[in-house]
N, C-alpha and C positions, 0 to 999 in steps of 0.2 A: 717687455722683453728687454734684456740687457744686451748691448752690442759693443764689442771692443774693436776699434780700428787701429791698425798698427802702421805707423808712418816712420820711415827711417830718419827723417829730419824734423826738427821743431818747425812746424808749418805756419804758425800764426803770422810771422813776418815773411814767409816764403813767397817767392814769385814764380816758382816752377809749376809745371802742370799737375804733378801728383799731389802737391800741397793744396792746390785749388780744388781738385777733385775730392780729396779727403775732407776738406772743410765744407764743401757743398753737400756731400753725402751725409756728413754728420748733422748739418743743419736740417736737411730734408727729413732724415730719420727722427730727429728730435721733435720736429713739428708734427710728426705723425704718431707721437706718443712713446717712442722708444727711449730708453736710457742709454746714452752713448758716451763712451769714454775713449780717449785717444792716447795710445802709448807711443812714445818716441825714444830714441836713444840719446837725445840731448835735452837739457833743461833750459 
């Protein structure tokens, strides 16, 4: 199953709570066999 997570900021270097939650959720879903993509408004 494909899952798209939408995050308002580029989160890879983010220190905020939503960035950490999005990253953790993506990692958990990915290890459980899901195809995860994350869309942000920044590059």
